[in-house]
C-alpha positions as CSV (number, residue, x, y, z in Angstrom):
1,M,33.0,24.2,28.6
2,K,29.5,25.5,29.5
3,T,29.1,27.0,26.0
4,T,30.1,23.8,24.3
5,L,27.7,21.8,26.5
6,R,24.9,24.2,25.7
7,L,25.6,24.1,22.0
8,T,25.7,20.3,22.0
9,A,22.4,20.1,24.0
10,A,20.8,22.6,21.6
11,A,22.0,20.6,18.6
12,L,20.6,17.4,20.1
13,L,17.2,19.1,20.8
14,I,17.0,20.4,17.2
15,A,18.0,17.1,15.7
16,G,15.5,15.3,17.9
17,A,12.7,17.6,16.9
18,L,13.5,17.2,13.2
19,L,13.6,13.5,13.6
20,A,10.3,13.3,15.5
21,T,8.5,15.5,13.0
22,G,10.0,13.7,10.0
23,C,8.9,10.3,11.2
24,A,5.4,11.3,12.1
25,S,4.5,13.3,9.1
26,N,0.9,12.8,7.8
27,V,-0.2,13.3,4.3
28,N,-3.0,15.7,3.2
29,T,-4.7,14.7,0.0
30,Y,-6.9,16.8,-2.3
31,E,-8.9,15.6,-5.3
32,R,-11.9,16.5,-7.5
33,A,-15.1,16.6,-5.5
34,E,-17.1,14.9,-8.3
35,S,-14.8,12.2,-9.8
36,Q,-14.8,11.8,-13.5
37,A,-13.5,8.2,-13.2
38,A,-15.8,5.2,-13.6
39,P,-14.0,2.4,-11.8
40,N,-15.0,-1.2,-12.0
41,Y,-14.9,-2.1,-8.3
42,V,-14.4,-5.7,-7.2
43,N,-16.3,-7.1,-4.2
44,D,-13.8,-8.6,-1.9
45,K,-13.6,-11.4,0.8
46,R,-11.1,-10.8,3.6
47,V,-9.2,-13.5,5.5
48,I,-7.5,-11.8,8.4
49,T,-4.9,-13.9,10.2
50,D,-2.8,-11.0,11.6
51,N,-5.0,-8.5,13.5
52,T,-2.0,-6.1,14.1
53,L,-1.4,-5.9,10.4
54,A,-5.1,-5.4,9.7
55,G,-5.0,-2.5,12.2
56,T,-2.2,-0.9,10.4
57,F,-3.3,-1.2,6.7
58,R,-6.8,-1.2,5.2
59,V,-7.8,-2.0,1.7
60,V,-10.1,0.9,0.7
61,S,-11.1,-0.5,-2.7
62,L,-10.2,-3.0,-5.4
63,N,-10.6,-2.1,-9.0
64,Q,-10.2,-4.1,-12.1
65,A,-9.7,-3.5,-15.8
66,T,-8.7,-5.3,-19.0
67,V,-5.6,-4.1,-20.8
68,S,-4.0,-5.1,-24.1
69,G,-7.3,-6.8,-25.0
70,N,-7.1,-9.8,-22.7
71,L,-4.9,-9.2,-19.6
72,L,-6.4,-8.6,-16.2
73,K,-5.2,-5.5,-14.4
74,I,-5.9,-5.1,-10.6
75,Q,-5.5,-1.9,-8.6
76,A,-5.9,-1.8,-4.8
77,T,-6.2,1.4,-2.9
78,V,-4.6,0.9,0.5
79,E,-4.6,3.2,3.5
80,N,-2.0,3.4,6.3
81,L,-4.2,3.7,9.5
82,K,-1.3,4.8,11.6
83,N,0.1,8.3,12.1
84,S,3.6,7.2,11.5
85,Q,5.5,6.0,8.4
86,R,4.9,2.2,7.7
87,R,6.2,-0.3,5.2
88,L,3.8,-2.7,3.5
89,N,4.9,-6.0,1.9
90,Y,2.4,-7.3,-0.6
91,K,2.0,-9.8,-3.4
92,F,-0.6,-10.5,-6.0
93,E,-1.4,-14.1,-7.1
94,W,-3.3,-15.0,-10.3
95,I,-6.0,-17.7,-10.6
96,D,-7.3,-19.4,-13.7
97,V,-11.0,-20.3,-14.5
98,D,-10.5,-23.7,-12.9
99,G,-9.4,-22.1,-9.6
100,M,-5.8,-23.1,-10.2
101,A,-2.9,-20.7,-9.3
102,I,-1.0,-19.5,-12.3
103,D,2.8,-19.2,-12.0
104,S,3.9,-15.7,-12.7
105,P,7.6,-14.8,-12.4
106,N,6.9,-11.1,-11.8
107,E,4.5,-11.6,-8.9
108,V,6.9,-11.7,-6.0
109,W,6.7,-9.9,-2.6
110,K,7.1,-6.2,-3.1
111,S,7.5,-3.4,-0.6
112,Q,5.8,0.0,-0.5
113,L,6.5,2.8,2.0
114,F,3.5,4.8,3.3
115,Q,3.6,8.0,5.2
116,G,1.4,8.5,8.2
117,R,-2.3,8.2,7.2
118,E,-1.4,8.1,3.5
119,T,-3.5,6.3,0.9
120,L,-1.7,4.8,-2.1
121,T,-2.6,2.5,-5.0
122,I,-0.7,-0.6,-5.8
123,S,-1.4,-2.4,-9.0
124,T,-0.3,-5.2,-11.3
125,V,-1.2,-6.7,-14.7
126,S,-1.3,-10.5,-15.3
127,I,1.1,-11.7,-18.0
128,N,-1.2,-14.6,-18.7
129,P,-4.5,-14.2,-20.5
130,R,-5.8,-17.3,-18.6
131,A,-6.0,-15.2,-15.4
132,V,-9.6,-14.5,-14.4
133,D,-9.1,-13.9,-10.7
134,F,-6.5,-12.9,-8.1
135,R,-5.5,-12.8,-4.5
136,L,-3.8,-9.9,-2.8
137,K,-1.6,-10.8,0.2
138,F,-0.1,-8.6,2.9
139,R,2.7,-9.4,5.4
140,E,4.9,-7.5,7.8
C-alpha cells in the first residue's frame, strides 16, 4: 500500500513538473545581426480599449508591400509580453481611398497561439485592388 502511494505521488509530481514547464516555455530567437531585408514600415495609430490585452500583446512593427502588381499586403510583427502561452484573436479590415470599408470574405477573426515571450508575424493580402489602407484588430 505504501509503495503504491509513493509511486502515485511520484507520478503526480513528475506530471505536474512536466505540465508546469510545458505551459511556461519561453522562446529563444536568433537572427542575422545585420538584416539584409529592407522593410517598408507603416507608422501606426493605436486605439487601446482593453488595457489587459495591450499588456499581453504588443505590435512591434507593421510592414507593407504590393503583390501581384496591385494588391496590398500587410505584415504585423506581434510579441507576447507574458511568460506563458497565450492565444491572440485578430482580424484585418481593408479601407478604400474614400475611407470606406471594403467587404472581404477572407478577413474574419483568426487565432494564433504564441509561446511565452514569442514574437510572430501575422499577415494578409487584400483581394481587392481598391484597398489602400487597413485596420488590425485584436480581441481576447
